[in-house]
SETOR-250134 format. One record per residue (C-alpha): residue number from 1; chain; x, y, z. Coordinates in nm, 2 decimals. Layout:
<sites>
(NUM,'A',(X,Y,Z))
...
</sites>
This chain:
<sites>
(1,'A',(4.87,-0.37,-1.75))
(2,'A',(4.48,-0.30,-1.69))
(3,'A',(4.67,0.05,-1.57))
(4,'A',(4.87,0.06,-1.88))
(5,'A',(4.55,0.05,-2.13))
(6,'A',(4.36,0.29,-1.95))
(7,'A',(4.65,0.51,-2.00))
(8,'A',(4.67,0.41,-2.38))
(9,'A',(4.31,0.46,-2.44))
(10,'A',(4.31,0.82,-2.29))
(11,'A',(4.59,0.89,-2.50))
(12,'A',(4.42,0.79,-2.81))
(13,'A',(4.10,0.95,-2.70))
(14,'A',(4.33,1.28,-2.72))
(15,'A',(4.47,1.24,-3.02))
(16,'A',(4.20,1.09,-3.25))
(17,'A',(3.89,1.28,-3.35))
(18,'A',(3.56,1.19,-3.19))
(19,'A',(3.33,0.98,-3.37))
(20,'A',(2.97,1.12,-3.39))
(21,'A',(2.70,0.88,-3.30))
(22,'A',(2.63,0.55,-3.11))
(23,'A',(2.89,0.31,-3.15))
(24,'A',(2.83,-0.08,-3.15))
(25,'A',(3.06,-0.37,-3.01))
(26,'A',(2.94,-0.73,-3.05))
(27,'A',(3.11,-0.97,-2.80))
(28,'A',(3.16,-1.31,-2.89))
(29,'A',(3.17,-1.65,-2.72))
(30,'A',(3.53,-1.72,-2.80))
(31,'A',(3.64,-1.37,-2.69))
(32,'A',(3.87,-1.35,-2.35))
(33,'A',(3.71,-1.09,-2.08))
(34,'A',(4.00,-0.88,-2.15))
(35,'A',(3.97,-0.86,-2.48))
(36,'A',(3.59,-0.78,-2.44))
(37,'A',(3.69,-0.52,-2.20))
(38,'A',(3.97,-0.36,-2.43))
(39,'A',(3.69,-0.37,-2.69))
(40,'A',(3.42,-0.18,-2.48))
(41,'A',(3.66,0.05,-2.33))
(42,'A',(3.82,0.17,-2.67))
(43,'A',(3.46,0.23,-2.78))
(44,'A',(3.35,0.43,-2.47))
(45,'A',(3.66,0.69,-2.54))
(46,'A',(3.54,0.74,-2.87))
(47,'A',(3.18,0.88,-2.81))
(48,'A',(3.07,1.20,-2.73))
(49,'A',(2.88,1.33,-2.40))
(50,'A',(2.54,1.20,-2.40))
(51,'A',(2.63,0.92,-2.67))
(52,'A',(2.62,0.53,-2.62))
(53,'A',(2.80,0.22,-2.65))
(54,'A',(2.60,-0.04,-2.74))
(55,'A',(2.72,-0.42,-2.66))
(56,'A',(2.56,-0.71,-2.84))
(57,'A',(2.62,-1.04,-2.86))
(58,'A',(2.69,-1.34,-2.63))
(59,'A',(2.90,-1.52,-2.37))
(60,'A',(2.86,-1.79,-2.14))
(61,'A',(3.16,-1.88,-1.96))
(62,'A',(3.36,-1.54,-1.83))
(63,'A',(3.61,-1.63,-1.61))
(64,'A',(3.71,-1.30,-1.45))
(65,'A',(3.57,-0.98,-1.35))
(66,'A',(3.52,-0.72,-1.64))
(67,'A',(3.62,-0.35,-1.59))
(68,'A',(3.53,-0.04,-1.72))
(69,'A',(3.56,0.33,-1.66))
(70,'A',(3.20,0.54,-1.78))
(71,'A',(3.25,0.89,-1.75))
(72,'A',(2.99,1.16,-1.68))
(73,'A',(2.71,1.16,-1.96))
(74,'A',(2.85,0.88,-2.13))
(75,'A',(2.63,0.53,-2.11))
(76,'A',(2.69,0.15,-2.18))
(77,'A',(2.37,0.00,-2.30))
(78,'A',(2.42,-0.36,-2.26))
(79,'A',(2.22,-0.59,-2.48))
(80,'A',(2.40,-0.87,-2.48))
(81,'A',(2.36,-1.23,-2.32))
(82,'A',(2.65,-1.23,-2.04))
(83,'A',(2.73,-1.53,-1.81))
(84,'A',(3.00,-1.63,-1.57))
(85,'A',(3.15,-1.98,-1.60))
(86,'A',(3.13,-2.23,-1.31))
(87,'A',(3.30,-2.17,-1.04))
(88,'A',(3.32,-1.81,-1.04))
(89,'A',(3.58,-1.65,-0.80))
(90,'A',(3.56,-1.28,-0.90))
(91,'A',(3.37,-1.03,-0.64))
(92,'A',(3.17,-0.91,-0.93))
(93,'A',(3.08,-0.99,-1.30))
(94,'A',(3.06,-0.65,-1.41))
(95,'A',(3.23,-0.37,-1.23))
(96,'A',(3.29,-0.03,-1.31))
(97,'A',(3.38,0.33,-1.20))
(98,'A',(3.33,0.65,-1.28))
(99,'A',(2.99,0.89,-1.26))
(100,'A',(2.83,0.76,-1.60))
(101,'A',(2.54,0.53,-1.68))
(102,'A',(2.52,0.16,-1.73))
(103,'A',(2.20,0.05,-1.87))
(104,'A',(2.10,-0.34,-1.91))
(105,'A',(1.83,-0.31,-2.20))
(106,'A',(1.65,-0.47,-2.47))
(107,'A',(1.72,-0.87,-2.43))
(108,'A',(2.03,-0.82,-2.20))
(109,'A',(2.06,-1.04,-1.95))
(110,'A',(2.36,-1.10,-1.69))
(111,'A',(2.39,-1.36,-1.50))
(112,'A',(2.62,-1.50,-1.22))
(113,'A',(2.65,-1.69,-0.90))
(114,'A',(2.81,-1.59,-0.54))
(115,'A',(2.93,-1.26,-0.68))
(116,'A',(2.74,-0.92,-0.75))
(117,'A',(2.61,-0.90,-1.11))
(118,'A',(2.70,-0.52,-1.14))
(119,'A',(2.89,-0.28,-0.91))
(120,'A',(2.95,0.04,-0.91))
(121,'A',(3.15,0.31,-0.68))
(122,'A',(3.08,0.61,-0.81))
(123,'A',(2.83,0.81,-0.61))
(124,'A',(2.69,1.01,-0.89))
(125,'A',(2.68,0.66,-1.15))
(126,'A',(2.33,0.53,-1.26))
(127,'A',(2.27,0.16,-1.30))
(128,'A',(1.94,0.12,-1.51))
(129,'A',(1.76,-0.19,-1.60))
(130,'A',(1.53,-0.15,-1.90))
(131,'A',(1.32,-0.31,-2.18))
(132,'A',(1.34,-0.72,-2.09))
(133,'A',(1.69,-0.68,-1.91))
(134,'A',(1.76,-0.91,-1.65))
(135,'A',(1.98,-0.95,-1.37))
(136,'A',(2.01,-1.27,-1.20))
(137,'A',(2.24,-1.38,-0.93))
(138,'A',(2.25,-1.70,-0.67))
(139,'A',(2.39,-1.76,-0.32))
(140,'A',(2.38,-1.54,0.02))
(141,'A',(2.77,-1.44,0.00))
(142,'A',(3.01,-1.36,-0.23))
(143,'A',(3.27,-1.64,-0.25))
(144,'A',(3.51,-1.64,0.01))
(145,'A',(3.40,-1.34,0.20))
(146,'A',(3.10,-1.23,0.42))
(147,'A',(3.00,-0.94,0.18))
(148,'A',(2.62,-1.02,0.07))
(149,'A',(2.55,-1.11,-0.28))
(150,'A',(2.38,-0.82,-0.47))
(151,'A',(2.26,-0.80,-0.82))
(152,'A',(2.36,-0.42,-0.80))
(153,'A',(2.54,-0.30,-0.53))
(154,'A',(2.64,0.08,-0.58))
(155,'A',(2.73,0.43,-0.43))
(156,'A',(2.50,0.57,-0.70))
(157,'A',(2.16,0.54,-0.82))
(158,'A',(1.95,0.28,-0.98))
(159,'A',(1.67,0.29,-1.23))
(160,'A',(1.42,-0.03,-1.28))
(161,'A',(1.16,0.04,-1.59))
(162,'A',(0.96,-0.16,-1.85))
(163,'A',(0.99,-0.50,-1.81))
(164,'A',(1.30,-0.54,-1.61))
(165,'A',(1.36,-0.86,-1.42))
(166,'A',(1.60,-0.89,-1.11))
(167,'A',(1.61,-1.18,-0.93))
(168,'A',(1.80,-1.32,-0.61))
(169,'A',(1.79,-1.62,-0.43))
(170,'A',(1.98,-1.44,-0.09))
(171,'A',(2.15,-1.15,0.00))
(172,'A',(2.01,-0.81,-0.11))
(173,'A',(1.86,-0.80,-0.52))
(174,'A',(1.96,-0.40,-0.48))
(175,'A',(2.19,-0.24,-0.22))
(176,'A',(2.31,0.12,-0.22))
(177,'A',(2.58,0.25,0.03))
(178,'A',(2.58,0.62,0.00))
(179,'A',(2.38,0.92,0.14))
(180,'A',(2.10,1.06,-0.06))
(181,'A',(2.11,0.78,-0.34))
(182,'A',(1.75,0.75,-0.55))
(183,'A',(1.60,0.45,-0.64))
(184,'A',(1.35,0.50,-0.91))
(185,'A',(1.10,0.21,-1.00))
(186,'A',(0.84,0.22,-1.26))
(187,'A',(0.79,-0.13,-1.40))
(188,'A',(0.94,-0.47,-1.41))
(189,'A',(1.00,-0.72,-1.09))
(190,'A',(1.22,-0.74,-0.80))
(191,'A',(1.18,-1.08,-0.64))
(192,'A',(1.39,-1.29,-0.36))
(193,'A',(1.38,-1.60,-0.22))
(194,'A',(1.57,-1.56,0.12))
(195,'A',(1.70,-1.18,0.13))
(196,'A',(1.60,-0.83,0.06))
(197,'A',(1.47,-0.69,-0.26))
(198,'A',(1.59,-0.34,-0.16))
(199,'A',(1.84,-0.21,0.12))
(200,'A',(1.97,0.11,0.15))
(201,'A',(2.23,0.19,0.39))
(202,'A',(2.33,0.57,0.33))
(203,'A',(2.14,0.87,0.52))
(204,'A',(1.79,1.00,0.38))
(205,'A',(1.74,0.80,0.07))
(206,'A',(1.48,0.80,-0.18))
(207,'A',(1.30,0.49,-0.29))
(208,'A',(1.05,0.62,-0.56))
(209,'A',(0.82,0.33,-0.67))
(210,'A',(0.53,0.44,-0.94))
(211,'A',(0.50,0.06,-1.11))
(212,'A',(0.62,-0.30,-1.10))
(213,'A',(0.61,-0.57,-0.85))
(214,'A',(0.86,-0.64,-0.57))
(215,'A',(0.81,-0.96,-0.33))
(216,'A',(0.98,-1.21,-0.14))
(217,'A',(0.92,-1.56,-0.09))
(218,'A',(0.72,-1.72,0.17))
(219,'A',(1.01,-1.88,0.35))
(220,'A',(1.15,-1.52,0.41))
(221,'A',(1.22,-1.34,0.74))
(222,'A',(1.38,-1.02,0.59))
(223,'A',(1.21,-0.70,0.48))
(224,'A',(1.13,-0.67,0.12))
(225,'A',(1.23,-0.32,0.14))
(226,'A',(1.45,-0.16,0.40))
(227,'A',(1.58,0.18,0.44))
(228,'A',(1.85,0.11,0.72))
(229,'A',(1.89,0.49,0.84))
(230,'A',(1.79,0.45,1.21))
(231,'A',(1.83,0.82,1.33))
(232,'A',(1.54,0.99,1.49))
(233,'A',(1.56,1.26,1.22))
(234,'A',(1.59,1.02,0.97))
(235,'A',(1.44,1.19,0.60))
(236,'A',(1.42,0.84,0.42))
(237,'A',(1.13,0.85,0.18))
(238,'A',(1.00,0.55,0.05))
(239,'A',(0.69,0.64,-0.19))
(240,'A',(0.48,0.36,-0.36))
(241,'A',(0.23,0.50,-0.63))
(242,'A',(0.06,0.40,-0.94))
(243,'A',(0.03,0.02,-1.03))
(244,'A',(0.30,-0.03,-0.81))
(245,'A',(0.27,-0.37,-0.58))
(246,'A',(0.48,-0.43,-0.31))
(247,'A',(0.43,-0.80,-0.08))
(248,'A',(0.57,-0.98,0.18))
(249,'A',(0.55,-1.32,0.14))
(250,'A',(0.74,-1.44,0.41))
(251,'A',(0.74,-1.35,0.80))
(252,'A',(0.90,-1.02,0.72))
(253,'A',(0.78,-0.66,0.67))
(254,'A',(0.69,-0.53,0.35))
(255,'A',(0.84,-0.23,0.38))
(256,'A',(1.08,-0.08,0.68))
(257,'A',(1.21,0.24,0.78))
(258,'A',(1.25,0.52,1.00))
(259,'A',(1.18,0.78,0.79))
(260,'A',(0.87,0.82,0.59))
(261,'A',(0.63,0.59,0.37))
(262,'A',(0.37,0.71,0.12))
(263,'A',(0.15,0.50,-0.03))
(264,'A',(-0.08,0.66,-0.32))
(265,'A',(-0.23,0.62,-0.66))
(266,'A',(-0.38,0.26,-0.66))
(267,'A',(-0.06,0.10,-0.51))
(268,'A',(-0.10,-0.20,-0.28))
(269,'A',(0.14,-0.31,0.00))
(270,'A',(0.06,-0.62,0.22))
(271,'A',(0.21,-0.90,0.41))
(272,'A',(0.10,-1.25,0.49))
(273,'A',(0.23,-1.45,0.77))
(274,'A',(0.30,-1.39,1.13))
(275,'A',(0.64,-1.27,1.26))
(276,'A',(0.71,-1.11,1.60))
(277,'A',(0.47,-0.86,1.71))
(278,'A',(0.65,-0.58,1.51))
(279,'A',(0.62,-0.72,1.18))
(280,'A',(0.38,-0.53,0.95))
(281,'A',(0.31,-0.48,0.57))
(282,'A',(0.43,-0.11,0.67))
(283,'A',(0.66,-0.05,0.95))
(284,'A',(0.82,0.33,1.02))
(285,'A',(0.80,0.62,1.18))
(286,'A',(0.53,0.79,0.93))
(287,'A',(0.31,0.69,0.72))
(288,'A',(0.05,0.84,0.49))
(289,'A',(-0.22,0.60,0.30))
(290,'A',(-0.38,0.84,0.02))
(291,'A',(-0.55,0.85,-0.30))
(292,'A',(-0.71,0.50,-0.32))
(293,'A',(-0.39,0.29,-0.21))
(294,'A',(-0.41,0.02,0.01))
(295,'A',(-0.24,-0.17,0.27))
(296,'A',(-0.32,-0.51,0.42))
(297,'A',(-0.22,-0.78,0.64))
(298,'A',(-0.35,-1.11,0.76))
(299,'A',(-0.07,-1.16,1.06))
(300,'A',(0.04,-0.90,1.31))
(301,'A',(-0.03,-0.54,1.17))
(302,'A',(-0.11,-0.38,0.83))
(303,'A',(0.10,-0.06,0.98))
(304,'A',(0.33,-0.07,1.25))
(305,'A',(0.41,0.34,1.42))
(306,'A',(0.76,0.37,1.57))
(307,'A',(0.85,0.60,1.85))
(308,'A',(0.68,0.95,1.82))
(309,'A',(0.52,0.90,1.47))
(310,'A',(0.25,0.97,1.29))
(311,'A',(-0.05,0.80,1.08))
(312,'A',(-0.26,0.96,0.79))
(313,'A',(-0.50,0.75,0.58))
(314,'A',(-0.73,0.99,0.36))
(315,'A',(-0.85,1.07,0.00))
(316,'A',(-1.02,0.68,-0.03))
(317,'A',(-0.70,0.52,0.13))
(318,'A',(-0.78,0.17,0.29))
(319,'A',(-0.58,0.02,0.61))
(320,'A',(-0.70,-0.36,0.59))
(321,'A',(-0.63,-0.62,0.85))
(322,'A',(-0.75,-0.99,0.76))
(323,'A',(-0.74,-1.27,0.98))
(324,'A',(-0.60,-1.20,1.33))
(325,'A',(-0.38,-0.89,1.23))
(326,'A',(-0.43,-0.53,1.38))
(327,'A',(-0.50,-0.26,1.13))
(328,'A',(-0.27,0.01,1.26))
(329,'A',(-0.05,-0.06,1.58))
(330,'A',(0.17,0.21,1.74))
(331,'A',(0.47,0.10,1.91))
(332,'A',(0.72,0.26,2.15))
(333,'A',(1.03,0.23,2.30))
(334,'A',(1.09,0.54,2.46))
(335,'A',(0.88,0.80,2.34))
(336,'A',(0.52,0.77,2.42))
(337,'A',(0.36,0.99,2.17))
(338,'A',(0.15,0.89,1.88))
(339,'A',(-0.09,1.07,1.62))
(340,'A',(-0.34,0.89,1.41))
(341,'A',(-0.56,1.11,1.15))
(342,'A',(-0.86,0.94,0.91))
(343,'A',(-1.07,1.14,0.68))
(344,'A',(-1.17,1.15,0.35))
(345,'A',(-1.36,0.84,0.28))
(346,'A',(-1.04,0.65,0.42))
(347,'A',(-1.13,0.33,0.56))
(348,'A',(-0.96,0.15,0.85))
(349,'A',(-1.08,-0.22,0.92))
(350,'A',(-0.99,-0.52,1.12))
(351,'A',(-1.16,-0.87,1.14))
(352,'A',(-1.07,-1.06,1.45))
(353,'A',(-0.83,-0.80,1.64))
(354,'A',(-0.84,-0.42,1.67))
(355,'A',(-0.85,-0.14,1.42))
(356,'A',(-0.64,0.05,1.61))
(357,'A',(-0.40,-0.06,1.91))
(358,'A',(-0.17,0.15,2.13))
(359,'A',(-0.02,0.16,2.49))
(360,'A',(0.12,0.51,2.42))
(361,'A',(0.07,0.76,2.73))
(362,'A',(0.04,1.05,2.48))
(363,'A',(-0.16,0.90,2.18))
(364,'A',(-0.44,1.15,1.95))
(365,'A',(-0.65,1.00,1.71))
(366,'A',(-0.84,1.26,1.49))
(367,'A',(-1.15,1.09,1.29))
(368,'A',(-1.29,1.37,1.07))
(369,'A',(-1.44,1.13,0.79))
(370,'A',(-1.39,0.76,0.66))
(371,'A',(-1.47,0.49,0.92))
(372,'A',(-1.29,0.26,1.17))
(373,'A',(-1.43,-0.10,1.17))
(374,'A',(-1.40,-0.42,1.35))
(375,'A',(-1.58,-0.71,1.49))
(376,'A',(-1.69,-0.66,1.87))
(377,'A',(-1.96,-0.57,2.07))
(378,'A',(-1.82,-0.18,2.17))
(379,'A',(-1.62,0.09,2.06))
(380,'A',(-1.32,-0.04,2.28))
(381,'A',(-1.33,-0.37,2.09))
(382,'A',(-1.26,-0.12,1.77))
(383,'A',(-1.02,0.11,1.93))
(384,'A',(-0.78,0.00,2.22))
(385,'A',(-0.77,0.29,2.46))
(386,'A',(-1.01,0.52,2.37))
(387,'A',(-0.89,0.83,2.53))
(388,'A',(-0.82,1.13,2.33))
(389,'A',(-1.05,1.02,2.07))
(390,'A',(-1.18,1.27,1.87))
(391,'A',(-1.47,1.22,1.62))
(392,'A',(-1.66,1.50,1.39))
(393,'A',(-1.98,1.49,1.24))
(394,'A',(-1.85,1.31,0.94))
(395,'A',(-1.65,1.04,1.09))
(396,'A',(-1.79,0.73,1.20))
(397,'A',(-1.68,0.39,1.41))
(398,'A',(-1.87,0.09,1.36))
(399,'A',(-1.85,-0.27,1.52))
(400,'A',(-2.04,-0.59,1.40))
(401,'A',(-2.08,-0.85,1.69))
(402,'A',(-2.01,-1.11,1.49))
(403,'A',(-2.01,-1.33,1.78))
(404,'A',(-2.39,-1.34,1.83))
(405,'A',(-2.37,-1.58,1.57))
(406,'A',(-2.63,-1.47,1.32))
(407,'A',(-2.51,-1.55,0.95))
(408,'A',(-2.84,-1.37,0.79))
(409,'A',(-2.92,-1.01,0.78))
(410,'A',(-3.22,-0.85,0.65))
(411,'A',(-3.16,-0.54,0.38))
(412,'A',(-3.14,-0.23,0.56))
(413,'A',(-3.17,-0.35,0.90))
(414,'A',(-2.87,-0.29,1.16))
(415,'A',(-2.91,-0.53,1.38))
(416,'A',(-2.59,-0.70,1.55))
(417,'A',(-2.38,-0.35,1.44))
(418,'A',(-2.28,-0.08,1.70))
(419,'A',(-2.29,0.27,1.54))
(420,'A',(-2.10,0.57,1.65))
(421,'A',(-2.16,0.88,1.66))
(422,'A',(-2.55,0.89,1.66))
(423,'A',(-2.51,1.13,1.38))
(424,'A',(-2.42,0.82,1.14))
(425,'A',(-2.63,0.58,1.00))
(426,'A',(-2.53,0.19,0.89))
(427,'A',(-2.70,-0.09,0.79))
(428,'A',(-2.69,-0.43,0.61))
(429,'A',(-2.67,-0.41,0.25))
(430,'A',(-2.55,-0.54,-0.09))
(431,'A',(-2.36,-0.40,-0.38))
(432,'A',(-2.20,-0.51,-0.69))
(433,'A',(-2.22,-0.88,-0.59))
(434,'A',(-2.07,-0.80,-0.26))
(435,'A',(-2.27,-0.81,0.07))
(436,'A',(-2.17,-0.60,0.38))
(437,'A',(-2.24,-0.27,0.56))
(438,'A',(-2.36,0.05,0.40))
(439,'A',(-2.27,0.37,0.63))
(440,'A',(-2.31,0.72,0.60))
(441,'A',(-2.21,1.05,0.82))
(442,'A',(-2.27,1.37,0.66))
(443,'A',(-2.08,1.38,0.32))
(444,'A',(-1.88,1.05,0.43))
(445,'A',(-2.03,0.76,0.28))
(446,'A',(-1.91,0.41,0.21))
(447,'A',(-1.95,0.04,0.20))
(448,'A',(-1.74,-0.26,0.39))
(449,'A',(-1.77,-0.58,0.25))
(450,'A',(-1.84,-0.88,0.46))
(451,'A',(-1.87,-1.27,0.45))
(452,'A',(-2.24,-1.22,0.57))
(453,'A',(-2.58,-1.30,0.38))
(454,'A',(-2.78,-1.00,0.33))
(455,'A',(-3.14,-1.08,0.23))
(456,'A',(-3.41,-0.85,0.11))
(457,'A',(-3.73,-0.76,0.32))
(458,'A',(-3.94,-1.04,0.11))
(459,'A',(-3.66,-1.30,0.15))
(460,'A',(-3.68,-1.23,0.55))
(461,'A',(-4.08,-1.28,0.51))
(462,'A',(-4.14,-1.04,0.71))
(463,'A',(-3.94,-1.08,1.02))
(464,'A',(-3.88,-0.71,1.09))
(465,'A',(-4.08,-0.58,1.41))
(466,'A',(-4.08,-0.24,1.21))
(467,'A',(-4.37,-0.14,1.00))
(468,'A',(-4.34,0.16,0.76))
(469,'A',(-4.65,0.25,0.54))
(470,'A',(-4.71,0.35,0.29))
(471,'A',(-4.41,0.31,0.11))
(472,'A',(-4.33,0.43,-0.15))
(473,'A',(-4.53,0.77,-0.08))
(474,'A',(-4.59,1.12,-0.20))
(475,'A',(-4.66,1.26,0.16))
(476,'A',(-4.67,1.10,0.48))
(477,'A',(-4.52,0.79,0.64))
(478,'A',(-4.66,0.60,0.97))
(479,'A',(-4.39,0.38,1.16))
(480,'A',(-4.56,0.11,1.40))
(481,'A',(-4.37,-0.18,1.58))
(482,'A',(-4.48,-0.51,1.70))
(483,'A',(-4.23,-0.52,1.97))
(484,'A',(-4.10,-0.17,2.09))
(485,'A',(-4.24,0.19,2.15))
(486,'A',(-4.17,0.41,1.85))
(487,'A',(-4.02,0.73,2.06))
(488,'A',(-3.86,0.90,1.75))
(489,'A',(-3.79,0.86,1.36))
(490,'A',(-3.49,1.04,1.18))
(491,'A',(-3.47,1.03,0.81))
(492,'A',(-3.16,1.06,0.60))
(493,'A',(-3.04,1.11,0.23))
(494,'A',(-2.80,0.86,0.06))
(495,'A',(-2.52,1.05,0.20))
(496,'A',(-2.62,1.02,0.54))
(497,'A',(-2.75,1.38,0.58))
(498,'A',(-3.03,1.40,0.84))
(499,'A',(-3.34,1.57,0.64))
(500,'A',(-3.63,1.51,0.89))
(501,'A',(-3.66,1.40,1.26))
(502,'A',(-3.97,1.37,1.46))
(503,'A',(-4.05,1.29,1.84))
(504,'A',(-4.34,1.08,1.97))
(505,'A',(-4.45,1.36,2.20))
(506,'A',(-4.43,1.64,1.94))
(507,'A',(-4.72,1.49,1.77))
(508,'A',(-4.96,1.43,2.05))
(509,'A',(-5.29,1.63,2.02))
(510,'A',(-5.20,1.71,1.66))
(511,'A',(-5.44,1.69,1.36))
(512,'A',(-5.24,1.55,1.04))
(513,'A',(-5.29,1.77,0.74))
(514,'A',(-5.34,1.46,0.57))
(515,'A',(-5.72,1.35,0.55))
(516,'A',(-5.60,0.97,0.59))
(517,'A',(-5.45,1.03,0.93))
(518,'A',(-5.65,1.29,1.07))
(519,'A',(-5.80,1.02,1.32))
(520,'A',(-5.48,0.87,1.41))
(521,'A',(-5.43,0.75,1.77))
(522,'A',(-5.21,0.89,2.04))
(523,'A',(-4.86,0.81,1.89))
(524,'A',(-4.71,0.66,2.24))
(525,'A',(-4.95,0.40,2.14))
(526,'A',(-4.94,0.38,1.74))
(527,'A',(-4.60,0.49,1.61))
(528,'A',(-4.49,0.85,1.44))
(529,'A',(-4.66,1.00,1.14))
(530,'A',(-4.42,1.19,0.98))
(531,'A',(-4.48,1.44,0.65))
(532,'A',(-4.21,1.39,0.40))
(533,'A',(-4.38,1.58,0.13))
(534,'A',(-4.15,1.83,0.09))
(535,'A',(-3.88,1.60,0.03))
(536,'A',(-3.72,1.57,-0.35))
(537,'A',(-3.83,1.25,-0.51))
(538,'A',(-3.58,0.97,-0.45))
(539,'A',(-3.46,0.72,-0.19))
(540,'A',(-3.41,0.77,0.17))
(541,'A',(-3.31,0.58,0.53))
(542,'A',(-3.57,0.60,0.79))
(543,'A',(-3.39,0.53,1.13))
(544,'A',(-3.57,0.40,1.43))
(545,'A',(-3.34,0.33,1.74))
(546,'A',(-3.10,0.08,1.56))
(547,'A',(-3.29,-0.04,1.26))
(548,'A',(-3.29,0.13,0.94))
(549,'A',(-3.54,0.09,0.68))
(550,'A',(-3.51,0.19,0.31))
(551,'A',(-3.79,0.43,0.20))
(552,'A',(-3.89,0.57,-0.14))
(553,'A',(-4.03,0.93,-0.18))
(554,'A',(-4.26,0.97,-0.50))
</sites>
């Protein structure tokens, strides 16, 4: 019957003049699925290329699958409310063939259970969900089969935008099966309770997410997004950018791929609960975090890099490991190579675990900017296995000895802070209502917020053993200490660039040009005098040993 219908429609299409403009079809509750199908299919046959059939109306008791043929460059825009009856025994609520476009738009809704919502077989077809469009399915498997339920099951391409909603309780919300498929997400939400938000099974898929929200539930052990192309040369690409947010609330990865994952433009990717040791917010062979993007985790790892992989963090990108998570972990099953690059004011931070963890035989870390930070007493508490770690004169490694038990720090001091290399500066500070560590090395500077109490010098009631006076000053400073011999002094600008340095022995026997200090005692006994009269007016930081003081040049 359906075959004869399609032949009849095709003959009518050849015999009748093609109508110009879009066609509107209103479905009704009392119509059968077959009647709705015939009406829509006839309208498709009557439109020209680049025109659309708009479907409106409502039906809440669809008892069989609606099947359509949508040719190339033709579009069906579904703005009707359409729901399956209970029980529903078909494999899909709507199935279409052809390389055209099926779009759920405006306030259109398609709802079913134990079946796919929309299924498309053609490799160049496109399924779009836009406006306030909604797809919803429930159950784990298609009734009577072992096939996972999907809101969209396709061999073609997918686009999600505006305020669209895709909701699943199990299975996969979006599943694609052909090679080189494209999934474009610029808005809306894709959520699932116990399955995946997106799964691609073909080779070299492209998942480009520039907006919207994707998540799985706290009881979920599956990745929110997975590009299932496990070839060593996989070119699978997942790029999350803009306002997009991808979250794994359960014990699965937020993103899993054997190809490349990029995160840029303020996008955020996170996971919250612990699974096994390969679980991460991002688990992939190659990972790039840049342009103010952030990846974070509270358990396991923020990033887990696979065999022979590379992680690049740049352009104010942030990798944050809270609680017991590792910030960046390198994994290896067979190929003991890995490479990590951190630059351009990027931050890689951890709390109670390593910022960088690996057991690779051939591993290289290039820190040419930005900061790597964790709790600990030594660099080895920040980076596990420090062989082949190269730090330039703008990179910074910091550790906070939280175990010392101090909860209050004087502003501009660096008590309990390990700083590497020696060209870097770091001190306790507060900025915009947050308290933590300000650091700088060359042009590279930043702030790490921490749960500490940072007090001003007046609040600490002069507890520091280091004295700098006069401050402010227009010419010279004297630096003395109650408890230690001041051997050298360095002065840095607010960007961490060294402006002055003075050693004690350089001053012995000298008469200061400043009359106030012409009779100053020997430096070894009474500190260092340093002339800053040639510096521009402004704020500077004076560093003596492991202590930093703020000074003002008038």
